[in-house]
N, C-alpha and C positions, 0 to 999 in steps of 0.2 A: 160544689164550694165548699172548701174546707173549714171545719166550726169546731169550737172546743180544742183549740189547740195548747199540750202543755209539752214539756219537753223532751218525754216521748212517746204521745197518741195522737193523734187528730180524728175528729167526724168528717167524713165525706159522703154531702151529699150531692144528689141529682134529681134530675126531673124526666119524667117515664112521657112519653110523648105519645106511644102504643095503645099496645097490650102484653107488653112483656110481661113477665112474674118474675123472670132470674137475670142476672146480670153478671161478667165477666167482670175483676179488679186484677190492674197490674199497678204497682208501684215501683220506680227506682229511683235511684239516684241519681241516674243518667237519661236526656230525652231519650228516645227510642224509635225507630224506625219503624215502618211498617211490618217490612222482614222479621226484626226483632220480635216487636209483637206477637206475630203468629207463631213463633217460639215457645214465648214467656210463658212462665208458670203463674196459671193467674189463680183467685181465689173466687166463689161463687157467692154472689148476693143472690138473697130474698125477698128484696125492700130496696127501697133506694137510696138506701145510705148504709156505710161501713163503715167499721173505725180501723185504723191504722193503729199498729202497735209495736210495740219494740223499735222506736223510730230514735234517732240520733238527734242531740240537740245540736242546735246550729247547723245544719246537714238541709240543703234543699232536695224536696224531692217533686217526683213528677206522677201521675196520678191518671190512669187511663180505665174505661167502661165502656164496656159495649156489653147491649141485649145478647140472651141468648136464650133464644125462644125454641131450640130443639138444637139435636145433634147436626144436624144440617142445613139451622137458619141463624145468622149470626149479625147483628148490623157492621156498621165501621169503628174501630175504634176511636173517643172521643178523649179528648184531654181532659183535666179536670182542674180546675185553679182555685 
């Protein structure tokens, strides 16, 4: 969920349904396929929220999150709206 949206930032939140303590977050101005997400540069969040910054006003952003339990164990990507 996106909250506290300003012209240049937005707070993104999600719910953890397992026991993950880290998540990968990707944002893009275009919808991404699974293949594109596999090679996308992500940031790591250590809470179920992340603040996107340096956004461009009047621009649609797509945000994806996945649980990152270890280098070999990640969930699938989920779209945040």
